[in-house]
N, C-alpha and C positions, 0 to 999 in steps of 0.2 A: 628680387630676391629670391632665385631656382632654387629646385631640387631639395624643397624643405621636406619633403616625405619622405624619400630615398635616406636623406641624412638621417632623419629619424628614425628610421628603421634601423639603420645601420650602426646608430650611437646606442640604439634602445635595447638592442638584443641582449646585450647584459653579459657578453661573455669575459669581459674584459674587467680589471678589480677597481676602474677609475669611477668616481661619481657620475651619476647622469647628468648632474649641470655640467660637469668639464666634458663630458662625451657631445653630449647637446652641443655645446659651444664650440668644441673643434671642427665638430662636422659641419655647422654652418658656416663656421671661417671656412672652412676649402670650397663652398659654393660663395664664396666674396661679401658672406656680410662680416661686417668690421668689428673687431675683437670685443669691444665696447658693449654693442646691442646682442652680439653672440651668446657674452658671458649673462647679461640681462636676462635673455629670453631662457637659458639653462637654468640660472637659479630659479627664476621664476614658477618654470613648470618643474624642476624637480621640488619645490617648497609647496606647490600648490597639488599637486598630484602623487596619487601613490604609485609604487614600482610598477604593480599592476596596469592602474590606468594609461602611466607612460607606454608599457608595452602593446598594451590595445591601440592605443594613437597611434604606434608605429605601424601596426598590422595593418590597421584601416587607411592610411596613407599609402602604404605599399599597394594595397588592394586597390585604389583610385586609380594608379595609372599604370597598372600591371600591362594593360594592353595597348597603351598610349605608343604610338610610336617615335614620341620622342620625351622618355618617363621622365628622363630630367629636367623636363621642364615643369615645375609646380611652384605656383605660386601661393603667396602667404595666404590671398584669398581662396586659392584653393586648399589648402591647409585648414584654415576658420570652416569651410563648409565641409569638408570630413569630418572634423570633430564633431560639428551639428549632427551630423547622422550618426553618431555612436549612440547608444541608448542611455548613457550614461552623461546627464548635462554638466556636471561640475566639468569633464574635459574640453567640450567646446567654452566654456566659460574663463577655466584658466588658459586658454589660446589666445581668445579673443583679449583678455587681459595683459597675457603678456605681450601679444602684437602692440598693443596700445602703450602701454607704459614701456617700452622698451623702441619704441618709433620705429617699426618696422611694417606699420601699414602699406599697404599696395599704393 
C-alpha cells in the first residue's frame, strides 16, 4: 500500500462535506487498497481519532515525505512511524490498530 500519507493529507483536508471515513477510504482505494480494507481503515480512524487528530496525522504524513524524490511511495510502516512521532500517543495507537485490525500491515 503506497502513498498513504499523501492520501491522508488530501482526504483529511476536510474541505468537502463527506465524512472522514469515506474520504480516507476513497483515497486509499485510489492507491490500490481494496474497498473492504480501505473502508475498514477509514471507519476505524474516524472512530478512534478526533477531527483535529486526523488533521494532525495528515500534516505529519505530508511533512514526512515532503523532500523525498518519490513522495508517493509511503508504506504502512512509514505511516505507523509518522504517527509514532506525533506527541499524541492516541494517534499512533489508532493507526497501528487500524492497520492490524484491517489486515493492511506491511
